[in-house]
C-alpha positions in Angstrom: -58.3 -34.6 86.6 -56.3 -31.8 85.0 -55.7 -32.3 81.4 -53.1 -30.9 79.1 -53.4 -30.3 75.3 -50.0 -31.0 73.1 -49.9 -30.3 69.3 -48.3 -32.8 67.2 -47.7 -33.8 63.8 -48.2 -37.4 63.2 -46.1 -37.5 59.8 -48.0 -34.6 58.2 -51.1 -34.8 60.1 -51.7 -32.2 62.4 -53.3 -33.3 65.7 -54.2 -32.4 69.1 -53.5 -34.9 71.9 -55.5 -34.6 75.0 -54.7 -36.6 78.1 -54.7 -36.4 81.9 -51.6 -34.7 83.1 -50.5 -37.2 85.7 -51.0 -40.0 82.9 -49.3 -38.4 80.0 -46.4 -40.8 79.8 -48.8 -44.0 80.6 -49.9 -46.5 78.1 -53.5 -45.7 78.0 -56.6 -46.5 76.0 -56.7 -44.5 72.8 -59.6 -42.7 71.1 -59.5 -40.9 67.9 -62.4 -38.4 67.6 -63.3 -36.7 64.3 -64.5 -33.1 63.8 -67.4 -32.2 61.2 -67.6 -30.7 57.7 -65.9 -27.1 57.6 -65.0 -26.9 61.2 -61.8 -28.3 62.7 -60.0 -30.2 65.4 -59.9 -27.2 68.1 -63.8 -27.5 68.4 -63.6 -30.9 69.6 -61.6 -29.9 72.7 -64.3 -29.6 75.2 -65.3 -33.4 74.4 -61.8 -34.3 74.3 -61.1 -32.9 77.6 -64.2 -34.8 79.4 -62.7 -38.0 77.9 -59.3 -37.3 79.1 -60.4 -36.7 82.4 -61.6 -40.2 82.7 -58.2 -41.6 81.5 -58.3 -41.9 77.8 -55.6 -40.4 75.5 -57.7 -38.6 73.1 -56.4 -37.6 69.6 -58.3 -35.1 67.4 -57.1 -35.1 63.9 -57.8 -32.2 61.4 -59.2 -34.0 58.3 -57.6 -33.4 55.1 -59.0 -30.0 53.6 -59.6 -28.7 57.2 -58.1 -26.9 59.8 -54.3 -26.5 59.4 -54.9 -28.4 55.9 -57.5 -26.2 54.6 -57.8 -25.8 51.1 -60.5 -24.2 48.7 -63.7 -26.1 48.4 -64.0 -27.8 44.9 -66.8 -26.5 42.8 -68.0 -29.9 42.2 -70.4 -30.8 44.8 -69.3 -33.3 47.4 -65.8 -34.0 45.8 -64.2 -32.1 48.7 -66.4 -33.7 51.5 -65.9 -37.4 50.2 -62.2 -36.6 49.5 -62.0 -35.6 53.4 -63.7 -38.6 54.8 -61.6 -40.7 52.5 -58.6 -39.1 53.6 -59.6 -40.0 57.4 -60.0 -43.7 56.6 -56.7 -43.5 55.2 -55.0 -42.1 57.7 -56.6 -43.8 60.6 -54.3 -46.7 61.4 -51.2 -44.6 60.6 -52.4 -42.3 63.7 -53.0 -45.5 65.7 -49.6 -47.1 64.9 -48.0 -43.7 65.7 -49.2 -43.6 69.3 -48.7 -47.4 70.0 -45.2 -47.6 68.6 -44.4 -45.1 71.3 -46.0 -47.1 74.2 -48.5 -44.1 74.6 -51.5 -46.4 73.6 -52.5 -50.0 74.3 -54.9 -52.4 72.4 -57.8 -50.8 74.0 -59.2 -48.7 71.0 -62.4 -46.6 70.5 -63.4 -44.1 67.8 -65.8 -41.2 67.6 -67.1 -38.0 65.7 -69.6 -35.7 64.9 -71.4 -34.9 61.7 -68.5 -35.9 58.9 -66.6 -37.4 61.7 -69.8 -39.5 62.7 -69.8 -40.9 59.1 -66.2 -41.4 59.4 -66.5 -43.5 62.4 -69.1 -45.9 60.9 -67.3 -46.4 57.9 -64.2 -47.3 59.8 -66.1 -49.9 61.9 -66.7 -51.8 58.5 -63.1 -52.3 58.1 -61.4 -52.3 61.7 -62.5 -55.2 64.0 -59.6 -53.8 66.4 -62.0 -50.9 67.0 -63.8 -51.9 70.3 -66.5 -49.2 70.7 -67.5 -46.2 69.1 -69.7 -43.1 68.9 -71.6 -41.4 65.7 -73.1 -38.0 66.9 -75.1 -36.3 64.2 -73.6 -38.7 61.5 -75.1 -41.5 59.8 -74.2 -45.2 59.0 -76.2 -44.8 55.5 -73.4 -43.3 53.3 -75.1 -44.4 50.1 -78.1 -42.8 51.0 -76.2 -39.5 51.8 -74.5 -40.0 48.8 -78.1 -40.1 46.8 -79.5 -37.2 48.8 -76.4 -35.0 47.5 -77.2 -36.0 44.1 -80.9 -35.0 44.5 -79.9 -31.7 45.8 -77.2 -31.3 43.0 -79.9 -31.9 40.3 -82.6 -29.6 42.0 -80.1 -26.8 41.9 -78.7 -27.8 38.4 -75.1 -28.2 39.8 -72.5 -30.2 37.7 -71.8 -33.7 38.7 -69.8 -36.1 36.8 -71.7 -38.5 34.7 -69.9 -41.4 36.4 -70.7 -40.0 40.0 -72.0 -43.3 41.2 -69.0 -44.8 39.9 -66.5 -42.4 41.6 -68.1 -43.0 44.7 -68.6 -46.8 44.6 -66.0 -47.1 47.5 -68.8 -46.1 49.7 -70.6 -49.4 49.4 -67.6 -51.0 51.2 -67.8 -48.5 54.2 -71.7 -48.4 54.3 -72.4 -49.9 57.7 -76.2 -50.0 57.0 -75.2 -52.1 54.0 -72.8 -54.3 56.0 -74.4 -54.3 59.6 -72.8 -57.9 60.4 -69.5 -56.0 60.5 -70.5 -54.0 63.7 -70.2 -57.7 65.2 -71.7 -56.8 68.7 -69.3 -53.9 69.4 -70.8 -51.1 71.4 -71.9 -48.1 69.1 -73.2 -45.1 70.5 -75.7 -43.0 68.3 -77.0 -39.5 69.2 -79.2 -37.7 66.7 -81.7 -34.7 66.6 -85.0 -34.9 64.9 -84.7 -31.3 63.7 -81.3 -32.1 61.8 -81.6 -30.5 58.3 -78.1 -31.4 57.2 -78.0 -35.0 57.9 -81.5 -36.4 58.0 -82.4 -38.7 61.4 -84.7 -41.0 59.3 -82.0 -43.4 57.7 -80.2 -43.4 61.4 -83.5 -44.7 62.9 -84.0 -47.0 59.9 -80.4 -48.5 60.8 -81.2 -48.9 64.3 -84.7 -50.4 63.9 -83.2 -53.0 61.3 -80.7 -54.1 63.9 -82.7 -54.8 66.9 -80.1 -57.3 68.0 -77.1 -55.0 67.7 -75.4 -53.5 70.5 -76.6 -49.8 69.7 -77.4 -47.1 72.4 -79.5 -44.8 70.4 -80.4 -41.4 71.6 -82.9 -39.6 69.3 -84.0 -36.0 70.7 -85.7 -32.7 69.7 -82.5 -30.7 68.4 -80.8 -29.8 65.4 -77.7 -30.2 64.1 -75.9 -28.9 67.1 -73.8 -30.9 70.0 -74.5 -29.3 73.4 -72.8 -30.3 76.9 -75.5 -32.8 77.9 -74.7 -34.7 74.6 -70.8 -34.5 75.1 -71.6 -35.9 78.8 -73.5 -38.7 77.3 -70.7 -39.6 74.9 -68.3 -39.6 78.1 -70.7 -41.8 80.0 -71.0 -44.4 77.2 -67.3 -44.9 76.7 -66.4 -44.8 80.4 -69.3 -47.6 80.9 -67.6 -49.7 78.2 -64.4 -49.6 79.7 -65.8 -50.3 83.2 -63.4 -48.8 85.2 -60.2 -50.1 83.2 -59.3 -46.9 81.9 -57.0 -45.6 84.8 
């Protein structure tokens, strides 16, 4: 199906809405798809078009500090990074309500993202039971482990971190899916990760999958770095299509 892209401001949040042209006024399943660190929503368009062609209404937000909302990165390690994820979490429900209140989205709700967007995705699963399916690509459900990795790097490189860094990031414990795996609650979760990823290590992701054998997780671990190719986008699209089982259109 032919798809169209519409720029919207949801409040003050710049988003791209991608939808099949013939379905643009219909009440559709909604997926919020998040970009990664230091990129922006436009780089998610290929994935969004693939999903929209199957009957989803896909919304691509610019995270705080990114894209149309870009600002200088703080010299304090990870401050801007965690602020961006925290902002995504604050804004998620607002974006969903915007489309549902205009009869453009029904109760069928999914979420996904790459890298930082994948971390946003797994964090949302800990607090939003209304999310029915999710895809984490090159992200991690182990936010505390990732925080501690940042701490280690900062100390090695002699970068300044606040003395109360753990306290300042304590909110991550509530949003760390690896610490709260029961909150997945049998919802389908797609995971894709490369074993040569130097930015977001694969080991905690593999451990999460191994530690939760009864969970409804579809994991793809492959020989790749921190990069998403077309084949991976097709896997994500196929995952969501199989979940909705023809209920999209």
